[in-house]
Each structure stands twice: as C-alpha cells, then as structure tokens.
C-alpha positions in Angstrom: -34.3 -38.5 46.6 -34.3 -39.7 43.0 -37.3 -39.4 40.9 -39.1 -42.6 39.8 -38.5 -41.5 36.2 -35.0 -42.7 36.5 -31.6 -41.4 35.7 -32.5 -40.2 32.3 -35.0 -37.7 33.7 -32.5 -36.5 36.3 -29.9 -35.9 33.6 -32.5 -34.1 31.5 -33.3 -31.8 34.5 -29.6 -31.1 35.1 -29.0 -30.3 31.4 -32.0 -28.0 31.5 -30.7 -26.2 34.5 -27.3 -25.9 32.9 -28.7 -24.4 29.7 -30.9 -22.0 31.7 -27.8 -20.7 33.6 -25.9 -20.5 30.3 -28.7 -18.4 28.7 -28.4 -15.9 31.6 -24.6 -15.8 31.3 -23.4 -16.0 27.7 -19.8 -15.3 28.7 -19.7 -18.5 30.8 -21.1 -20.4 27.8 -18.4 -18.9 25.6 -15.7 -19.9 28.1 -17.0 -23.5 28.3 -17.0 -23.8 24.5 -13.5 -22.3 24.2 -12.1 -24.7 26.8 -13.6 -27.7 25.0 -12.2 -26.5 21.7 -8.8 -25.8 23.3 -8.7 -29.4 24.7 -9.5 -30.7 21.2 -6.7 -28.6 19.7 -4.2 -29.9 22.3 -5.3 -33.5 21.5 -4.8 -32.9 17.8 -1.4 -31.3 18.2 -0.1 -34.1 20.5 -1.4 -36.8 18.1 0.3 -35.1 15.1 3.6 -34.6 17.0 3.6 -38.2 18.1 2.9 -39.5 14.5 5.7 -37.2 13.2 8.2 -38.5 15.8 7.4 -42.1 15.0 8.0 -41.5 11.3 11.2 -39.7 12.0 12.5 -42.5 14.2 11.7 -45.1 11.5 13.6 -43.1 9.0 16.6 -42.8 11.3 16.6 -46.6 11.9 16.5 -47.3 8.2 19.4 -44.9 7.5 21.5 -46.5 10.3 20.7 -50.0 8.9 21.9 -49.0 5.5 25.0 -47.4 6.9 25.8 -50.6 8.8 25.4 -52.7 5.7 27.8 -50.4 3.7 30.4 -50.5 6.5 30.1 -54.3 6.7 30.7 -54.6 3.0 33.9 -52.4 3.3 35.7 -55.3 5.1 36.8 -58.2 2.9 34.8 -61.4 3.6 37.9 -63.5 4.3 39.3 -61.0 6.9 36.1 -60.2 8.9 37.1 -62.2 12.0 40.8 -61.1 12.0 40.4 -57.5 12.9 40.8 -56.6 16.6 41.2 -53.5 18.6 44.5 -52.5 20.0 43.1 -52.8 23.5 42.3 -56.5 22.8 46.0 -57.4 22.9 47.0 -58.9 26.2 50.7 -57.9 26.3 51.9 -56.9 29.7 53.3 -53.4 29.9 57.1 -53.4 30.5 58.3 -50.7 32.8 61.8 -49.4 32.6 63.9 -50.3 35.7 65.1 -47.3 37.6 68.8 -46.6 37.5 
C-alpha cells in the first residue's frame, strides 16, 4: 500500500534501496554506468552518421543539378524540341519475303 507521503517519498525509498545495493556490489554499479555511457555513445554515433549522410546527399543533388544545366546548354536553343530517340520512330519493320 502506498505511503501517505506520496509518490515522491516512494521514489526516494526506491532510490535509497538501489544505492544501498550498488554500494554492496560496485561491479554492478560499474556495469550500469557503462551501459548508460554505451547508449550515449551509440546515440552520438548515429546522430553524426545521419548528419553526414544528409550533407552528402545534398552535395550529390547539387552536383547532379549542375550537370543537368550543363547538358541542357549543350543543345542549341532552336533545336531542343527536334531531337528524338530512334525508338520514337513509328516505321513498321519490313520483313523479307521467303523465296
């Protein structure tokens, strides 16, 4: 049953019990601290990798945009609509008649 002191007192008791156990077993305390530090390191590494990937993708998009502009300017302005692929022609294929 909860104490009339409220949840703050219960949390204080639980923290006191936890610290008493950790005083008796310093190896357990070291493992808890190392796990917390490892989680912090993982968070930092993932955040750094994500930031680096976003910067790299932005650079790739800028480079592709500049390449597209240069290629667009290679075609004369008056002939930009005239170029078609060979596959665009709709000529029927003529088959040779067998002898």
